[in-house]
N, C-alpha and C positions, 0 to 999 in steps of 0.2 A: 781586892771586888775588879774583874775586868771590864765590867761596863762602862759605856760611853755613849754620848751625843753630842749631835752636831747644834749648832748655836739654836736656841730658840725664838720664833718670831711673835709668840705671844704665851700671855700665860693665863691657864684656864680652870676652872672646878671640875671635878672628875664627875661623868656621867650626866652633864646637862649638855641642853641643845642649846648652842648660841643662836642669837636672835639677832637680825641684821635687820635696818628699818632703813628703806629707803621713801623716793618721795612717792612713791603710788602704793608699793604694798609692804606688808612686812613679812620675810621668808626668813624661815626657820632653817638655818644650817647645821648639818651633820657633820662632824669631825672623823675621818675613818683613820685608822692605821692599817697598811699593808705589812702583812708578814712574810719573810719571802727567802730562801735558801740560794736561790742561783742567779741564772744571768738575769730576769727580771723584765722578760719582754711581756707579759701581763701585768706588771707594777706599771712600766714605762707609760704602756696603753691606756689605763686607768686612769692616772695621772693627766694624761693630755684629753682623756676624755672627759673629764670634771674642771676641767682649767678654767672656764668663763662660766662654771654652774652658780647659782645662788643659793643652791640647798644642799650639794655637798663639797667639801673639801678634805682632799687627801694633805691629811695635817702630818704624817709622820710614816715611815718605812723602818721598819725594825727587820734584823738580819741575825740569824744566828751564827751566820760567819761574815768573820772581817773581810774576808776577799770576795764576797759575793756580788757582781757585778750590777745587781740592781740597786745598789749603795751609789755606785756612780751614775747611774742614769736619774735616779732622784734628786743626788745631788744637783745636776746640770740641768735640772728643772727648778731647783729653788723649792726643794722640799728636805726640811728636817730629815735626819737618818739616826740611826743607832744600834750598834751594837750589842746583841744580849745573848753570848754562849750557855752552854746549859746550865750552869751553874745559875747564871742571874735568870735564867729565863722560868725557871723553877722556883725563884726565892720571890715571895708578892712582894718583900719590903724593897725590892727593887724593880720592879714589873709596874706595881701600881703607882708608886710616886710619879714613874715616866709617862705614864699612859694617863693618870691626872695634870701633870704639867700642860700635855697637850689637848687636853679636854676630849680623850678621845669617846664617840658613843659607840662605835660601832669596827669591827675588824674584819678584814679580810684575807684570807688565808691563798695567796697565789703560787704556788710552787715551794710551798712552808713543810719542811720534811719533818723536823720533831712534833712530837705530840704535845698538843696543846694541855698545859698545867689544868687541874680541877679548878683552883682560883680562878683562874682565869674566865674559865665556862663558867663557874658561879656568879662570878662578879659582871659579866656580858651575856646574860640569858637569854636566847634566842637573838642575839647580835654579833653570833662570829659564824662568818662563813667559808666554805673550803671551795677551791676546783678542782676535779679529778679529770684525768687524760681519759676515762673510759664510759663505756654505760654500767655504772654501780646499777647493780651489786656485782656486778662480774668483775672479775679483775681486780679486786679492792683490797684494802689490809696492810699488813705486813709485808714490806719489800716491793708493793707495788707502789711504784714512782718512776717518773723518766721513761727511758728507752725501757726499762722492764717489762713495762706495762705494753708497749707495743708490739714487743717482741712476742708477750704472750698471746696477743689478739692475732699476730700472723702466725705462730707457732699453733694456734686452735682451729685455724683455719675459718675465723670469723667472716663473714659477707657485710659487715657494717659494723662500725665503732663510735664513737661519738664522746662529747664531755656531760659530765654532771657538775650542777653547781647544789650543794647541800649543807645543812645545818651541822656546826659540829657541835659532837658530845664527846664523853671519854672513852669511846670507843672508836678507834679507827675507819674512817669512811662508812661510818656506820649510820651516820644523822639520818633525819628527814631529807628525802629528796625535794628540791624546790623546782628544778628544771634540767633537761635533757636537749642535746640538740645532737642528730645524727649525721652521717655522712658514710656513702655505700663504699664499698670496696671490692677490687678487683683481686683476681687469685694471683695476677700477676704484681701486685702492692708488693714492696719489699718495706721493712719495719720502719724504716726512714720513708718513705712513701706516707706510711698509713700516719706518722707522727705529723708530718706535714699538714695533710688532711684534717688531722683534730685541731692542729693549731689556730688553722682558718679559724675555724668556727669559735676556738676561744678568742681570739682578735675580732670577731663580727659579733659575737652573742655576749662576752661576758661584763662589758661595762653595763649593758644596759641590762642586763638580769640584776646587777648590784643597784642601780636606779631605780628597778621596779619596788625592789623590795625596801629602801631608805624611803622609799613615799609611803609605806604602809608603817612606818615607826610613828 
């Protein structure tokens, strides 16, 4: 088994919402796991956004790639990490104990490339979301990730692009849309320009959307 995880800071029970009590209010805290495959700018942005939250804790960052820079970002910010290559990701005997260990109640995909296995979707009904760098249903599905998406938008001569937050289902990029944010494009924009414009939307709006969703749980 290739699975490993960093030092645990707390042991919890799967699927529960941890309750913290302070002098004034009783606050329910949801532990989130971020799944990521790459650099992790969204991952870092989410960790920083919720750093002082009493209702949300980024409790774990999981990557299918051991060299994903997202793991370094998370560790630098004091968040436990784990690597789950394909065999482990698709093994409930590996993934479920890991998520139980950190009492994960919600999963955010932030640039996570593999399909989420059905057992995780069943274990977290309406509790897994994904961010996609276009206005779905356009430019979604197999092969539509990273720069491939922005090159396709450029090639099609689109006058706008944007980001989509959606629920995760067994079908890639086909889950119900939660929110979309748009930005206009110029004919002179390169694929790199398009990527930067869309990325700015992610930095501004994605943490806020996660926060809104958590408040409905």
